[in-house]
N, C-alpha and C positions, 0 to 999 in steps of 0.2 A: 294571100293576105287575109288576115283575121279581121272580122268585123265584130264590134261589140255593140250590142243593141240593148236598150232598156226593155224591161218586161214588168209585168204585174206579178209580184211574188205572192205565194201563199205563206202566211205567217200565223202563229198562234195568237189567240186573243191574249191580251196582256195578263188577265187574271189566270190564264191556263199555261203561260209560258214555262213556268218551272215544272209542271207536270208533263208537258210535251217534250221538253229538252231531253236529249239523249246523246250518249257518246256516239262517235262514228261507228257504222256497222262493222267495220273491218278490224276493230281493236278488241273484240271479244268473241268468245265461242257462242254457239247457240244456247248452251246451258247457262252461261253467264248472262246472256241477253234475257233469257226467261226469268232469271232471278231479279234482274234489274227492273223488268216491266211488271213483275208480279203485283197484283192488286192495283195497277195503274192503267186503266183502259185508255188513257190519253197519251201514253208514252209513244213517241215517234218510232220506237222499236217495233211496234206492231205494223208499221209501214216498211221500215228499212230492213227488218229481220222477220218477215211474216211467218217464217217456219216455226216461230215460237208459239203460234196459235194452231199449228198442225203437227204435233209431235209424231215422230216416226216417219215423216215423209221426207223424201230426197229433197234437200234444200235447193236444188237447181231444177226442180220439176215444175211443170206448168201450173199445177194447183197452188204452189207457193207464190208464183208471180201473180196469179189471179187474186189470191188472198190479199196481197199487198195493194193491188189496185182497188179492190173492194173496200179495204180499210181506209185508203186515201179518200175515196169517194164519200165514205161515211163521215170522216173527219170534216170534210167540206160541208156536207149536208147538215151536220150537227153544229156547224160554226165553231168547231174546235180550231180549225184553220180557216182564215178568211183571206180573200184575195185583196191586195192593195187596189185602190181606186184608180191610181195613175201608174203609168209605166215609169220605172225608176232605174237608176244604176245603184247597185248594192256593193258596198265595200266592207271587207272584214279584215281584222288583224288578229292573229293568234301568236302567242308567245310560249315557248317551251325552253326554259333555262335562258341561255343567252341568244337563242335563235328567235327572230321575229319574222313572221311571214304575213304579207299583205296581199290581198287579191281583190 
């Protein structure tokens, strides 16, 4: 049986939301991610695709995962991402053509 529990999400500050927002990690190559994040140190791609900051490294290597964790910690420390004060349930809806998905 599945249990759904509320949690305190990390979300971007309102004034940084557009800079933080990024496409899902699996819809682009490393090169495309590098181009999308270029000049934007607040892009979530620095967390979800940390290899963009370590060119030439195997994307599945430990240094890449450590870099992602490092960047996530920095985003929190610099208040780019802030944790909600209360545990909540989060609902999303995405639409692509005629297909609508809610989760």
